[in-house]
C-alpha positions as CSV (number, residue, x, y, z in Angstrom):
1,M,101.4,240.4,137.0
2,K,99.8,243.7,138.1
3,K,98.1,244.1,134.7
4,T,96.6,240.6,135.0
5,I,95.3,241.2,138.5
6,F,93.9,244.6,137.5
7,G,92.2,243.0,134.4
8,I,90.6,240.3,136.5
9,L,89.4,242.9,139.0
10,L,87.9,245.0,136.3
11,F,86.3,242.0,134.7
12,S,84.9,240.9,138.0
13,L,83.4,244.3,138.7
14,S,81.8,244.4,135.3
15,T,79.8,241.2,136.2
16,L,78.2,242.7,139.3
17,N,74.7,243.5,138.3
18,V,71.6,244.1,140.3
19,S,68.4,243.1,138.7
20,A,65.6,245.6,138.5
21,D,62.8,243.0,138.5
22,G,62.1,243.2,142.2
23,Q,64.6,240.5,143.1
24,T,68.2,241.3,143.9
25,T,70.5,239.1,141.8
26,A,74.2,239.7,142.3
27,G,76.9,238.7,139.9
28,V,76.6,236.8,136.7
29,G,73.2,235.5,137.5
30,A,71.9,238.8,136.3
31,K,73.4,238.3,132.8
32,S,71.3,237.0,129.9
33,C,71.1,233.5,128.7
34,A,72.5,234.9,125.4
35,T,75.7,235.6,127.1
36,W,76.0,231.9,128.1
37,I,75.2,230.7,124.6
38,N,77.7,233.1,123.0
39,L,80.4,231.9,125.4
40,R,79.7,228.3,124.8
41,A,79.7,228.7,121.0
42,K,83.2,230.1,120.8
43,T,85.7,227.7,119.3
44,E,88.7,229.7,120.6
45,P,87.5,231.6,123.7
46,S,89.7,234.2,125.2
47,Y,91.0,234.0,128.8
48,L,88.2,236.4,129.9
49,D,85.6,234.3,128.0
50,T,86.8,231.1,129.7
51,T,86.8,232.9,133.1
52,L,83.3,234.3,132.6
53,E,81.9,230.9,131.6
54,A,83.5,229.3,134.7
55,M,82.0,232.1,136.8
56,M,78.6,231.5,135.4
57,L,78.8,227.7,136.0
58,S,80.1,228.3,139.5
59,W,77.2,230.8,140.2
60,V,74.7,228.1,139.2
61,Q,76.4,225.5,141.4
62,G,76.4,227.9,144.3
63,Y,72.7,228.7,143.7
64,L,71.8,225.0,143.6
65,S,73.8,224.3,146.8
66,G,72.2,227.2,148.6
67,A,68.7,226.5,147.4
68,S,69.1,222.8,148.4
69,F,70.3,223.8,151.9
70,Q,67.4,226.3,152.3
71,R,65.0,223.6,151.3
72,T,66.1,221.4,154.2
73,G,64.6,223.8,156.7
74,A,67.7,223.7,158.8
75,L,67.8,227.4,159.1
76,D,64.5,227.3,161.0
77,G,65.9,224.7,163.4
78,E,64.0,221.7,162.0
79,V,65.3,219.6,159.2
80,K,62.3,218.8,157.0
81,H,64.1,217.5,153.9
82,E,67.5,216.0,153.0
83,L,69.9,217.8,150.9
84,L,69.3,217.2,147.2
85,T,71.7,215.2,145.1
86,L,73.0,217.8,142.7
87,P,73.8,217.1,139.0
88,N,77.4,216.8,137.8
89,V,79.1,219.6,135.8
90,D,78.4,218.0,132.4
91,T,74.7,217.6,133.2
92,I,74.5,221.2,134.4
93,N,76.3,222.5,131.3
94,N,73.9,220.5,129.0
95,Y,70.9,221.8,130.9
96,L,72.0,225.4,130.7
97,D,72.8,225.0,127.0
98,N,69.3,223.7,126.3
99,Y,67.5,226.2,128.5
100,C,69.5,229.2,127.3
101,R,69.2,228.2,123.6
102,D,65.4,228.3,124.0
103,N,65.3,231.4,126.2
104,Q,68.1,233.6,125.1
105,L,66.4,236.8,126.3
106,A,65.9,235.4,129.8
107,K,68.1,236.3,132.7
108,F,70.7,233.5,133.4
109,K,69.3,233.1,137.0
110,Y,66.1,231.7,135.5
111,A,68.0,228.8,134.0
112,A,69.4,228.1,137.5
113,I,65.9,228.4,139.1
114,K,64.4,226.0,136.5
115,L,67.2,223.5,136.9
116,F,66.7,223.6,140.7
117,V,62.9,223.0,140.3
118,D,63.7,220.0,137.9
119,V,66.3,218.5,140.3
120,R,63.9,218.9,143.2
121,S,61.2,217.0,141.4
122,Q,63.6,214.1,140.7
123,N,64.8,213.7,144.3
């Protein structure tokens, strides 16, 4: 049990990255799209691979939720827009697969940003 907790802790710490592109990006959003593609291509992923993939998906969901809330203007005291209707998990996965396949050198966060822009334009 201690080894499992220690392994997860080390794995989590290894995903903490800070982008050097002028924007701070914490966590798996700073990984590359190639990481996503490689994880999704594995036919027999390890426990750590499955965990990282889930973390990356969760990071995107959190980004979409936060960006949707920010867009409302509620933090400024005046609601200007409704919360966006966010895509389901399958739609997000398909979008990330397509974006990252075409942009493997891009940071993963750019897939989330592009997805948000596309979702915003459909709402």
